[in-house]
N, C-alpha and C positions, 0 to 999 in steps of 0.2 A: 697537578695547578694548570687551569689557564692561563693563557698570557695577557695581560689585560693594561688599560687605566684605568689607573687614580688621580679625581682633581678633586682634586683640594680648596674648598670655598675660602679657608682664612688667609690663602697666600693669591684668590682670584682679587680681596677686598685689600689686602693688604698691597698692591703693586697698583690699582686706583688709586690707595690713599696717596703713594709714594710722588704723583701727577697733584691730583685735582688739591695736596696741601700749596705746590707752587705757586693756584692759583689758573692753574687749569682749567680748561672743559676738557672733558675727552670724548672722541667717538673713537667706539671702537670696533678695524679689522674686521667688521664677522669673519671672512674667505679665508680668517688666519685660524680659525676652530670653530666650527658653531658652537658643541658641546658648551667650548668656556662663554659664545657669545647669546648663546640659552638661560645658561645658571647667572649672567650678569640680568637680566629681566630676571630672571627669577628675586634677587636681592634683594630688601629692604636697604638694603646700606649702601647700593650698582644703580641706583635709580632717573640718580640722574646725570649717568653718558648714555651718551648717543651715539650713535651706528655710520661706518662708512660701507653700503655694499654697492658690488660691480653687476650684478647681477640681479635680469625682473625674478628672475625661480628664487633667489634670497627676501622677497620684498616678503612674502605673505607668514617670513620666517621671525616677523621680527610685526613681536600684540601693535606695537606702541608710531604708526606712522609714522608720527608729528618727528620722529626720535633716528629717521630715517635718512644719510645723506645717499644719494644718490649717485652713481660716476653712471654720467652719461658716456655712449659708448656706438655707436655710427648707427639708431634705433631711429628708426623712419618717423616722420610727424605721426603714424594715426602709433604706429608700438609711443612717442609718447603724451598722449593723451591716456593711452588706459593704463599707462603708469600716476602723468595726473589723481585719474578714475579710481585710484586704491589711495589716497591722500597721502601722497609725492608733495611735496614741500620744499625742497633741502636738492637745491643741483647741485656738481661739481661736472666742470664739462671744462673738457682741455686743448676742444681746437674750435676755429673760423665755423666749418661743419655743422658743426654737431651743435653749436651755439647760436650760428640764424635759425636754424630749426627749432628750435624751441622757445625762442623766439615768439618765431611764426605763425606756433601754435598758442603760446600765450594772447599776441595782442587778436587772434579768433575767440578764443573761447571764454577773453576777462580772465584769467587764474592769475592773482600774483606766489608772486615764491622769493626762498634765497637765495643767488647764487652765490658760488666759488668756481672762480676762473683759474687754473694750476697754471701753475708757473713753476717752469723750469731756472733749480737754483744754480751755485757753486758755473753754470752757463762756463764759464771758463773752463770747463774740466770734462763737463760730459762729452762724449763722442756718440757714434752713434755702431760702436760695436757690437759683441757680443749679447746687450740685454735694447728695447729699443725703449724709446727716452718718449715720457711723456713732458706737456703741456706748451703750451706756449710760452717765447721769447717776452721780456718786459718792458721789451718794446712794446707789442706789441698789445700787453696786460697793460699796460699804461696809454693805450692810446684809446683799447677801449673801452676801460671805464669813460673816459670822455666820452664815447659818446652814448653809450648806455646808463650813468650816471644818472639821467633824470629820467630814465622809463621809469614808468606807472603800475608799471606790470615788475618789477621788483622791486624788493620791499630790501631783505637784509645784500649789500653787495663786501663779501668775498674775497678773498683772491687761498689761493693753497697749492704748499711747497713742495712737489714729491722726495722725499728723501730716502735712497738705494738704503738695504740691512744691514742692523752689523755695524753703522758706520761710526765711528771712536771718534771719528778727528775733525767732520767738515761743519762745525757748532760753529760760526764769526755771526750766529744768527742776523742779529740787532746791528751789522756793518752794510752785512747784505743786503735785505732790507731796503736801507739806506742808498748803499748805490741802485740800488731797482727800480722802484717809487718816486713817482714826483710826489713836493707837497702837497698836489694835488689830488696826486690819489690817494693820500692817506686819508689825508679831507674825508672822502666823499667812504673808504673801506670803514665796516663795521665789525669784520674776524681779517684774521688772520690763523687759517691753519698752518701748524711747522710740519709737517705729516710725522710720519712714523720714526724710524731707523735704531727704536731707541737696543741701545745692546744689552746681549742678559749671557750667560755665560755658558760657551760651551770649551773642549777640553785644546777647542786649537783657534777661540777668541774669548778675549776679557771685558771684563767687567766694571774693572777698575779705576774707568775715565767717569762712571757715571757721577761721580763728585762736581768734577769740570763742566759737563754733560748740560745738566741744570740749575749750575752755575749762570752759562754759557743761555741757555732753555729764560729765565728767571729776569737777565739782561733785556733781552727783547718779550722781551712783558711786558718790564716797565717799563719802556719805546713804548712800544706799542696801547701801554693807557696812557699815556700823552694824546695821545689822538682818541683816545677811549672808543680803542678797537679794545674786543673781546681774543683772546690767545686759547688754539683750539690743541691742542694734540690729539696723534691717532697711530695709541698705539697698538701693531695687533703682539707680535712675534714677544714682546714688553711683558704683557701680558699673560700670553699664554701657557709659553713655554715651561716658565721656573714653575705652575702649576697645574702640572700637570705629572707629574711622575707612570717609565712605564716596567713596571714586574713581571722579568720571564724567569725557565728556568733551564737550568740544565741536561738539555737530552746525550748526550754525548762531551763525551775525552779522546782528542784522535792529536797525540802528541801534544802540541802547542798548540791545536786547533777548540772551540769551546762552540762547543754547537750548542744554540738556541731554540726557543717551540715554539719560534715562531717566526715571519721573517717580512725585512725592511717591505719587501713589495703588500704589505697589508697596514701595516702601523708608523715608517721611516727615510717615506722616502726623501725627504728633510736632509736627511743623510748621503743621499748622491745625489738630490740636483743639489742643494744649497752646502754642501760640505759644511756641515753638519757636527760635527764627531761629538755626538751627547756621550758628558760628562756618567760613572756609574759611585751607586754610591760606594762610599767603605774602598774602592781600589789604593789604591798604597801608591803613593812616587816613588818612596825606595826597596827595594826589599823584594823578598817571594819571586815573580818570574814572569816572564813578557805574554802574551798570548792575541791568539790570533779569538776574535770574540764572529761569531760567521749566524747568518742564518736556516733556519730548514728548507728550504725551498733548493732545488738542483742548478744552482744556476750560480755561476762565478766570481758573477758582485756582491750577493749576499754576502755582505761584509757592514756594522755596523765597528766595530773600531778594528787599524788594522793589535796596534803594539797597547796593553792591558795594562798591567803588573795586580795582577793575580797570585793569591794565599793557597798552591795545590787546590783547586780547583776542582770537587766535585760534582758524578750526577745526581745528582736533583737542589744539594744549589741551586741557590736564590740566584738571581741577577735582575739588580734592578739600575734599570738609566734615568738622570736626571733629567730635569730643563729639556721636557719632550713633547709638551704641546704644542707648540709650531705644525704649521704646515704634517701633521699625520693623517692625510689622507689612503688609502691602499687604491688598487688596481684590481679589478676580478682577471687575474695573472695568474692561473695555471687552477683558475674560480676560484680565489681568496676573497671574505672576508671583513671586511674589520671590526678590528680590538674591540672587546665592549668594556666602557669609559663607569668605572663604578665612583657618585660624587660624595668627599666623604666633610665634613665638618676643614 
């Protein structure tokens, strides 16, 4: 058999419903997995889902441009005009330079948009270490809201909160909104996007905190409703990961090393970059013996799992990875091509 991804529309539907049942508006982060995004567009049950788009190249991949929230990042004024000409009317801005360029264009060509300002959250915990920190300080956000609140070319005004991936602990959202935004700012806002960060289960992570997280999200939503503010959430991994499994086959067993018929480099770079160890279907918690699962490339770091308990694995046996749908992009390393995705109900 050829290694392949299998995408379940049922799981996509269920993950979306978990969020809409909380009264949240969903904007799927399209960069997480385009196949999931395309499936959402095709399904009748998910027609109310918006899409968070981060590059111009992705715009044409979304059929209904009214559903796009475009994350601006250093576009020129001419590029902003091109984006507006494509029908984009929802923008997310994370710095003053991009904001001013956008406002200049709006006033020149007289087009109304919905605008969301990206705010740093949990500011006392944010550093500038390994990852770039997007967004503006809450102080700056409040200043900008007061400055542009009566701009005739801004229809709905919102705040977007960036949350780190696989966030299992930082969900005191209601209190932090109170601490971050003034009453005057809240009264002008129409939208607050709580961002992503909802955790899913990997061997190295747990999703057992979801009931607690959902409780905290509902508290924030109920608070925002007092100001007639609509609450968005921006799942990527939460929808994409559990909806796709990766089916592979054992092609060689070398002692305690199991070699499978694909490589991290064409299907699972998230394992290497993010350190997310995918669960394996029917892996043992006790008994059996520990094996290393390696891809079939000639590179030393092509390792899916270092220690997995299996019972007497044989050549030709199937190894199925669960929660395999997030950031499963490929590279052209060794001329690799991305694996095919089979869509099932």
